[in-house]
ZAZA-216526 format. One line per 2 residues: number of its first residue (from 1); their letters; for each residue x, y, z of C-alpha. Coordinates in Angstrom, 1 decimal, always signed. Layout:
N
NUM = A = X Y Z; ... $
END
This chain:
408
1 = MK = +41.7 -25.1 -2.0; +40.8 -26.9 +1.3 $
3 = IA = +42.5 -28.8 +4.1; +43.5 -32.4 +3.2 $
5 = LI = +45.2 -33.4 +6.5; +45.4 -32.2 +10.1 $
7 = KI = +48.1 -33.3 +12.6; +48.0 -32.0 +16.2 $
9 = SN = +50.4 -32.7 +19.0; +50.4 -31.4 +22.6 $
11 = IL = +47.7 -28.8 +22.0; +45.2 -28.2 +24.8 $
13 = GI = +43.5 -31.5 +25.5; +45.1 -33.4 +22.6 $
15 = DE = +48.2 -35.5 +23.0; +48.6 -36.7 +19.4 $
17 = RR = +45.9 -36.7 +16.7; +45.9 -37.2 +12.9 $
19 = LI = +42.7 -36.3 +11.0; +41.7 -36.5 +7.4 $
21 = PG = +38.8 -34.1 +7.1; +35.8 -34.4 +4.8 $
23 = DK = +35.5 -32.1 +1.8; +32.5 -30.3 +3.2 $
25 = LN = +31.0 -31.0 +6.6; +33.1 -32.0 +9.6 $
27 = LV = +31.0 -32.3 +12.7; +33.1 -32.8 +15.9 $
29 = KG = +30.8 -34.2 +18.6; +31.3 -35.4 +22.2 $
31 = QN = +31.1 -34.5 +25.9; +32.7 -31.4 +27.3 $
33 = GK = +36.4 -31.9 +27.8; +36.8 -34.5 +25.1 $
35 = GK = +38.8 -32.2 +22.8; +36.2 -30.7 +20.4 $
37 = SS = +37.4 -27.1 +20.9; +41.0 -28.3 +20.9 $
39 = II = +40.6 -29.3 +17.2; +38.9 -26.0 +16.3 $
41 = KS = +41.4 -23.9 +18.1; +44.3 -25.8 +16.6 $
43 = IQ = +43.0 -25.1 +13.0; +42.5 -21.4 +13.9 $
45 = AA = +46.0 -21.2 +15.4; +47.6 -22.7 +12.3 $
47 = LS = +45.8 -20.2 +10.1; +46.8 -17.1 +12.1 $
49 = GQ = +50.0 -15.2 +12.7; +52.6 -15.5 +15.5 $
51 = SV = +51.6 -14.6 +19.0; +53.1 -14.8 +22.5 $
53 = KE = +49.5 -15.5 +23.8; +49.4 -18.7 +21.9 $
55 = AT = +51.6 -20.3 +24.6; +48.4 -20.8 +26.5 $
57 = LL = +47.4 -23.4 +23.9; +50.3 -25.7 +24.9 $
59 = RN = +49.2 -28.9 +26.6; +49.9 -29.1 +30.3 $
61 = GA = +53.4 -30.4 +31.0; +54.6 -30.3 +27.4 $
63 = ES = +57.6 -28.1 +26.4; +56.3 -27.7 +22.8 $
65 = GE = +53.4 -28.5 +20.6; +52.6 -28.3 +16.9 $
67 = VV = +49.8 -28.1 +14.4; +50.4 -29.1 +10.8 $
69 = LE = +47.9 -28.5 +8.0; +48.4 -30.0 +4.6 $
71 = LT = +46.3 -28.3 +1.9; +44.9 -29.9 -1.2 $
73 = DG = +47.4 -28.0 -3.4; +50.3 -29.6 -1.5 $
75 = TV = +51.1 -26.6 +0.7; +52.1 -27.5 +4.3 $
77 = IS = +51.4 -25.0 +7.1; +53.1 -25.6 +10.4 $
79 = KR = +52.6 -23.7 +13.7; +55.0 -24.6 +16.5 $
81 = IT = +54.1 -23.5 +20.0; +56.4 -23.3 +23.0 $
83 = ND = +56.2 -21.5 +26.4; +57.6 -18.4 +24.7 $
85 = GS = +54.9 -18.2 +22.1; +54.4 -19.5 +18.6 $
87 = KL = +56.2 -19.6 +15.2; +54.5 -20.0 +11.8 $
89 = SI = +56.3 -21.6 +8.9; +55.3 -22.6 +5.4 $
91 = KG = +57.8 -24.4 +3.2; +59.1 -22.2 +0.5 $
93 = ER = +57.4 -19.1 +1.9; +59.6 -16.4 +3.5 $
95 = KP = +56.6 -14.5 +4.7; +54.1 -17.1 +5.9 $
97 = AE = +51.8 -14.6 +7.6; +51.4 -12.7 +4.3 $
99 = YI = +50.7 -16.0 +2.5; +48.0 -16.9 +5.0 $
101 = SN = +46.3 -13.5 +4.7; +46.3 -13.9 +0.9 $
103 = IL = +44.5 -17.3 +0.9; +42.2 -16.8 +3.9 $
105 = DG = +39.9 -14.0 +4.9; +36.6 -15.6 +6.0 $
107 = IA = +37.5 -18.2 +8.6; +36.5 -15.9 +11.5 $
109 = FN = +32.9 -15.7 +10.5; +30.7 -17.8 +12.7 $
111 = PV = +27.0 -18.2 +11.6; +26.0 -19.4 +15.1 $
113 = QF = +27.3 -16.3 +16.7; +25.7 -14.2 +13.9 $
115 = LL = +22.3 -15.7 +14.6; +22.4 -15.2 +18.3 $
117 = ET = +23.8 -11.7 +18.4; +21.9 -8.5 +19.1 $
119 = DE = +21.0 -6.2 +16.1; +23.8 -3.9 +17.0 $
121 = NR = +26.5 -6.6 +17.2; +25.2 -8.4 +14.2 $
123 = LK = +25.6 -5.1 +12.2; +29.2 -4.8 +13.5 $
125 = IL = +30.0 -8.4 +12.3; +28.5 -7.6 +8.9 $
127 = LQ = +30.5 -4.4 +8.5; +33.7 -6.3 +9.4 $
129 = HL = +33.0 -8.5 +6.4; +31.9 -5.8 +4.0 $
131 = KV = +34.5 -3.4 +2.6; +32.2 -0.5 +1.9 $
133 = QV = +33.7 +3.0 +1.8; +32.8 +6.5 +0.9 $
135 = SG = +35.1 +9.5 +0.4; +34.8 +12.7 +2.5 $
137 = DE = +34.6 +14.7 -0.8; +31.4 +12.7 -1.7 $
139 = LL = +29.8 +13.4 +1.7; +30.6 +17.1 +1.6 $
141 = EA = +29.2 +17.4 -1.9; +26.0 +15.6 -0.8 $
143 = AP = +25.7 +17.4 +2.5; +27.6 +20.7 +2.5 $
145 = ML = +26.3 +21.5 +6.0; +28.9 +18.9 +7.2 $
147 = NE = +31.8 +21.4 +7.4; +35.4 +20.4 +7.2 $
149 = DD = +35.6 +20.2 +11.0; +33.4 +17.1 +10.7 $
151 = VQ = +34.8 +15.6 +7.5; +38.0 +16.2 +5.5 $
153 = QD = +37.8 +16.0 +1.7; +40.6 +13.3 +1.7 $
155 = DV = +38.9 +11.2 +4.4; +37.8 +7.7 +3.5 $
157 = LN = +35.0 +6.6 +5.8; +33.6 +3.1 +6.3 $
159 = FA = +29.9 +2.4 +6.6; +29.9 +3.1 +10.3 $
161 = GY = +31.5 +6.5 +9.7; +29.0 +7.2 +6.9 $
163 = SQ = +26.1 +6.2 +9.1; +27.3 +8.6 +11.9 $
165 = KR = +27.4 +11.6 +9.5; +24.0 +10.7 +7.9 $
167 = KW = +22.5 +10.5 +11.4; +23.8 +14.0 +12.1 $
169 = VY = +22.1 +15.3 +9.0; +18.9 +13.4 +9.9 $
171 = DE = +18.9 +14.8 +13.4; +19.6 +18.3 +12.2 $
173 = RT = +16.7 +18.1 +9.8; +14.4 +16.8 +12.6 $
175 = AT = +15.5 +19.7 +14.9; +15.1 +22.2 +12.1 $
177 = NR = +11.6 +20.9 +11.2; +10.6 +21.1 +14.9 $
179 = IL = +11.6 +24.7 +15.2; +10.0 +25.5 +11.8 $
181 = KE = +6.7 +23.9 +13.0; +6.8 +26.0 +16.2 $
183 = KR = +7.6 +29.2 +14.3; +4.9 +28.6 +11.7 $
185 = AS = +2.3 +28.0 +14.5; +3.4 +31.2 +16.3 $
187 = LN = +3.2 +33.2 +13.0; -0.2 +31.9 +12.1 $
189 = QM = -1.5 +32.9 +15.6; +0.0 +36.3 +15.2 $
191 = LI = -1.5 +36.8 +11.8; -5.0 +35.9 +13.1 $
193 = NA = -4.8 +38.6 +15.8; -2.7 +41.1 +13.8 $
195 = PD = -4.2 +44.7 +13.5; -4.8 +46.2 +10.0 $
197 = ES = -1.9 +48.3 +9.0; -4.4 +51.0 +7.9 $
199 = VL = -4.8 +51.9 +11.6; -1.4 +53.5 +11.5 $
201 = TQ = -2.9 +56.3 +9.3; -5.9 +57.0 +11.5 $
203 = LD = -4.1 +59.4 +13.9; -4.5 +62.9 +12.6 $
205 = EA = -1.4 +64.7 +14.0; -2.8 +68.1 +12.7 $
207 = SL = -6.0 +67.7 +14.7; -4.0 +67.0 +17.9 $
209 = EE = -1.8 +70.1 +17.3; -4.9 +72.3 +16.6 $
211 = LE = -6.6 +71.1 +19.8; -3.5 +71.9 +21.8 $
213 = KK = -3.4 +75.4 +20.4; -7.1 +75.9 +21.1 $
215 = KE = -6.6 +74.9 +24.7; -3.7 +77.4 +25.0 $
217 = SL = -5.8 +80.1 +23.5; -8.7 +79.5 +25.9 $
219 = SA = -6.3 +79.5 +28.8; -4.9 +82.8 +27.7 $
221 = KK = -8.4 +84.3 +27.5; -9.2 +82.9 +30.9 $
223 = EF = -6.3 +84.7 +32.4; -7.1 +87.9 +30.6 $
225 = HL = -10.7 +88.0 +31.8; -9.8 +86.8 +35.3 $
227 = NG = -7.4 +89.7 +35.7; -10.0 +92.1 +34.4 $
229 = IL = -12.5 +90.8 +36.9; -10.0 +91.1 +39.7 $
231 = QE = -9.3 +94.7 +38.8; -13.0 +95.5 +38.8 $
233 = RQ = -13.4 +93.7 +42.0; -10.6 +95.6 +43.5 $
235 = KE = -12.3 +98.9 +42.6; -15.7 +97.9 +44.0 $
237 = ID = -14.7 +95.3 +46.3; -17.0 +96.2 +49.1 $
239 = AV = -20.0 +97.0 +47.1; -20.1 +94.2 +44.5 $
241 = NA = -18.0 +91.5 +46.1; -20.8 +88.9 +45.9 $
243 = KY = -21.5 +89.9 +42.4; -18.0 +89.3 +41.2 $
245 = DK = -17.6 +86.1 +43.1; -20.6 +84.8 +41.2 $
247 = MK = -19.2 +86.1 +37.9; -15.9 +84.3 +38.7 $
249 = ED = -17.7 +81.1 +39.4; -19.7 +81.3 +36.2 $
251 = LL = -16.5 +82.0 +34.2; -14.7 +79.0 +35.7 $
253 = TA = -17.7 +76.8 +35.1; -18.0 +77.9 +31.5 $
255 = FN = -14.2 +77.5 +31.0; -14.2 +73.9 +32.4 $
257 = KK = -17.2 +73.0 +30.4; -15.3 +73.9 +27.2 $
259 = VE = -11.8 +72.6 +28.3; -12.7 +69.2 +29.8 $
261 = PI = -13.7 +67.5 +26.5; -10.6 +68.8 +24.9 $
263 = TA = -8.5 +67.4 +27.8; -10.2 +64.1 +27.5 $
265 = KI = -9.7 +64.0 +23.7; -6.0 +64.8 +24.2 $
267 = AE = -5.6 +61.9 +26.7; -7.4 +59.6 +24.2 $
269 = LR = -5.1 +60.6 +21.4; -2.0 +60.2 +23.6 $
271 = LQ = -3.2 +56.6 +24.5; -3.9 +55.9 +20.8 $
273 = QQ = -0.4 +57.2 +20.1; +1.1 +54.7 +22.6 $
275 = NL = -1.0 +51.8 +21.2; +0.1 +52.6 +17.7 $
277 = GA = +3.7 +52.2 +18.8; +2.9 +48.8 +20.2 $
279 = IK = +1.2 +47.9 +16.9; +4.2 +48.9 +14.9 $
281 = QQ = +6.4 +46.7 +17.1; +4.0 +43.8 +16.7 $
283 = LE = +4.0 +44.2 +12.9; +7.8 +44.4 +12.8 $
285 = FI = +8.0 +41.2 +14.9; +5.6 +39.4 +12.5 $
287 = AT = +7.8 +40.5 +9.6; +10.9 +39.1 +11.4 $
289 = MQ = +9.0 +35.8 +12.2; +8.1 +35.5 +8.5 $
291 = KD = +11.8 +35.8 +7.6; +12.6 +33.1 +10.2 $
293 = VE = +10.0 +30.7 +8.8; +11.4 +31.3 +5.3 $
295 = RF = +15.0 +30.7 +6.5; +14.0 +27.4 +8.3 $
297 = EN = +12.0 +26.3 +5.3; +15.1 +26.8 +3.1 $
299 = RS = +17.2 +24.9 +5.7; +14.7 +22.1 +5.8 $
301 = FD = +14.7 +21.9 +2.0; +18.6 +21.8 +1.9 $
303 = LD = +18.6 +19.0 +4.5; +16.0 +17.0 +2.6 $
305 = KA = +18.1 +17.3 -0.5; +21.2 +16.3 +1.4 $
307 = LD = +19.5 +13.2 +2.7; +18.4 +12.2 -0.8 $
309 = KL = +21.9 +12.5 -2.0; +23.2 +10.5 +1.0 $
311 = EV = +20.7 +7.8 +0.1; +22.2 +7.6 -3.4 $
313 = IY = +25.7 +7.3 -1.8; +24.3 +4.5 +0.5 $
315 = LN = +22.9 +2.6 -2.5; +26.2 +3.0 -4.4 $
317 = MF = +28.1 +1.7 -1.4; +26.2 -1.6 -1.6 $
319 = KD = +25.5 -1.9 -5.4; +28.7 -4.0 -6.1 $
321 = IP = +28.1 -6.4 -3.1; +26.7 -9.6 -4.5 $
323 = ID = +24.3 -10.2 -1.7; +20.7 -9.9 -2.9 $
325 = GL = +18.2 -8.2 -0.8; +20.6 -6.7 +1.8 $
327 = TI = +19.8 -3.3 +3.2; +20.6 -1.5 +6.5 $
329 = NE = +17.9 +0.6 +8.0; +18.5 +2.6 +11.2 $
331 = GI = +21.4 +0.3 +12.2; +19.4 -2.9 +11.6 $
333 = IH = +20.1 -5.5 +8.9; +17.1 -6.2 +6.6 $
335 = ID = +16.9 -9.0 +4.1; +14.4 -8.5 +1.3 $
337 = GV = +13.0 -5.6 +3.3; +12.4 -7.7 +6.4 $
339 = RF = +14.3 -7.3 +9.7; +16.9 -10.1 +9.9 $
341 = QH = +15.5 -11.7 +13.0; +12.1 -12.1 +11.4 $
343 = VN = +13.4 -13.6 +8.2; +12.7 -17.4 +7.9 $
345 = TA = +15.6 -19.7 +8.9; +16.3 -20.9 +5.3 $
347 = RQ = +16.8 -17.3 +4.0; +18.9 -16.4 +7.1 $
349 = LE = +21.3 -19.3 +6.4; +21.4 -18.6 +2.7 $
351 = FM = +22.4 -15.0 +3.5; +25.0 -16.0 +6.0 $
353 = MQ = +26.7 -18.4 +3.6; +26.8 -15.6 +1.0 $
355 = LA = +28.4 -13.4 +3.6; +30.9 -16.0 +4.6 $
357 = KL = +32.0 -16.6 +1.0; +32.1 -12.9 +0.2 $
359 = RM = +35.4 -12.3 +2.0; +36.8 -15.8 +1.7 $
361 = GE = +40.1 -16.3 -0.1; +41.4 -19.3 -2.0 $
363 = LK = +41.2 -21.5 +1.1; +37.5 -22.4 +1.4 $
365 = VM = +37.5 -23.1 +5.2; +35.2 -22.0 +8.0 $
367 = VV = +35.1 -23.1 +11.7; +32.0 -22.9 +13.9 $
369 = DG = +32.1 -23.7 +17.6; +29.1 -24.7 +19.7 $
371 = IE = +26.2 -25.4 +17.4; +24.3 -27.1 +20.3 $
373 = VL = +23.1 -23.6 +21.3; +20.8 -23.6 +18.3 $
375 = DP = +17.4 -25.3 +18.5; +17.3 -28.7 +16.6 $
377 = GK = +15.4 -27.1 +13.6; +17.9 -24.3 +13.0 $
379 = RN = +20.8 -26.7 +13.7; +19.6 -29.2 +11.0 $
381 = SL = +18.9 -26.3 +8.6; +22.5 -25.0 +9.1 $
383 = LS = +24.0 -28.4 +8.4; +21.8 -28.8 +5.4 $
385 = EI = +22.8 -25.4 +4.0; +26.5 -26.2 +4.5 $
387 = QK = +26.1 -29.3 +2.4; +25.0 -27.1 -0.5 $
389 = QD = +28.1 -24.9 -0.4; +31.5 -25.4 -1.8 $
391 = LQ = +33.0 -24.9 +1.7; +34.9 -27.1 +4.1 $
393 = VF = +33.3 -26.4 +7.5; +34.5 -27.6 +10.9 $
395 = LT = +31.7 -27.5 +13.6; +31.6 -28.6 +17.2 $
397 = QV = +28.5 -29.9 +19.1; +28.3 -31.0 +22.7 $
399 = TD = +26.6 -34.5 +22.8; +26.5 -37.5 +25.2 $
401 = DE = +29.2 -39.4 +23.2; +31.9 -40.5 +25.6 $
403 = QL = +34.5 -40.5 +22.9; +35.2 -37.8 +20.4 $
405 = VI = +33.2 -38.5 +17.2; +33.9 -36.8 +13.8 $
407 = EN = +31.2 -37.0 +11.2; +31.8 -36.1 +7.6 $
END
């Protein structure tokens, strides 16, 4: 079904106009201000609902205006516009807006805009035309680390929502792998410098205790002999004072000679005891680090598995869409594995026509404003591609023509 007749009165720059459009291409050309956009906006107004804002379409000085479209099946669509807004009517239809929505879905798609948009906006336009959905239950099954605070089981997410959740899982895996790498490196360095656990058994506690006792015994003997000498000295203090002083000195020298190595050994063993405590702490820390590495390895594995399952969901979301070669990688449209902006013009146009027809209803109509922004090569390719399609397309192009020209 297409448009067989267009009648416009008092809309924008048009006083009265009656057009019989061609079955496919309708190129409206002329200088600015000659009414090209008036025709396009009139068609768009007739094929939309009612709106107060549409009062702005009324021709200056006119109290009312009207757009009438006669379709090839005999249906007549009328949009009357006054200063208060607009009213849509279709003979025999009590709900004209519902009728329009049933026969028309793709008129808003503009291939010129699609070609010139950024990657981000191009993806938004694509997603508006693709009804791809995934349930929250599917996402939670694929990626259980998405808890119910993020996704509810009865949620229905569009592609943008799916992409947001997949990005969270991807970023989480990236962060996990970064921490895992750091911990692995730290663990490996620790293992290189780690002491042998056998050193823990090298300290002979019995030997330390025996030396302590030996020192105490020698000290006791020292006190005993010293007291004896002092007693003897007291008896013969005047006669043998020098002799006993010498004996005392010899005794102390002998004592120190025997005790000093024992004291040094005790100090050495005490230090070894402290070092062994530090070694135990180091080995315990290494064991903890090994557990951390194992935990992050398991986390990384779970995230890898979740991303694989999310990839399956992604493929299932697009498997029923009859557009060959379409993929979306990191928010950028790819055709046949090539970024959209690098695909040749013919393939770009073929894809856009497929996209336009995908959501089009019974009324095979599309409007495109301002094709003069395309370079001559792309413009001619677009017109050629339209001729191949079973679509009725209305396009505008700014030219030097003083009068409005409509080419079919």
